[in-house]
C-alpha positions in Angstrom: -6.9 3.6 1.3 -5.8 0.4 -0.2 -8.4 -2.5 -0.4 -5.9 -4.9 0.9 -5.3 -3.2 4.2 -2.4 -2.5 6.3 0.4 -5.1 6.2 -0.8 -6.7 2.9 0.5 -6.7 -0.7 -1.5 -7.1 -3.8 -0.4 -9.7 -6.3 -1.8 -10.6 -9.7 -2.3 -14.3 -10.5 -3.0 -15.8 -13.9 -4.3 -19.3 -14.3 -6.0 -21.3 -17.1 -9.7 -21.0 -17.4 -10.6 -24.5 -16.1 -8.5 -24.1 -13.0 -10.1 -20.6 -12.4 -13.6 -22.1 -12.8 -12.9 -25.0 -10.4 -11.4 -22.6 -7.8 -14.4 -20.2 -8.2 -16.8 -23.1 -7.8 -15.0 -24.6 -4.9 -14.9 -21.3 -3.1 -18.7 -20.9 -3.6 -19.5 -24.3 -2.1 -17.0 -23.7 0.6 -18.5 -20.3 1.5 -15.2 -18.7 1.2 -13.6 -16.3 -1.2 -11.1 -17.2 -3.9 -8.5 -14.8 -2.3 -8.8 -16.8 1.1 -8.4 -20.2 -0.8 -5.5 -19.0 -2.6 -3.8 -17.5 0.4 -4.4 -20.8 2.2 -2.8 -22.8 -0.6 0.2 -20.4 -0.6 0.6 -20.8 3.2 0.4 -24.7 3.0 3.0 -24.6 0.1 5.4 -22.4 2.2 5.0 -24.7 5.2 6.1 -27.8 3.2 9.3 -29.5 4.2 11.0 -29.2 0.8 10.2 -25.4 0.7 11.2 -24.8 4.2 14.6 -26.3 3.5 15.0 -23.8 0.6 13.9 -20.9 2.8 16.3 -21.8 5.4 19.3 -22.6 3.1 19.0 -19.4 1.3 18.0 -17.4 4.5 14.9 -16.0 2.7 13.1 -15.1 6.1 15.9 -12.7 7.0 14.7 -9.1 6.9 16.7 -7.2 4.1 15.2 -3.7 5.2 17.0 -3.4 8.4 
């Protein structure tokens, strides 16, 4: 079974060492995982007004698999 669980997709993220260290330390003092922090950041990014307008303009939320 995949460690990501049902309905999830693994991705790989590369970042510079300083950013990695900061995120890791922040996760530690926040008592959360780096994975959770990165997911939360992506969700906030996707909810931003400018990104929402791009999503709507290009109909990116439409399901292509139907």
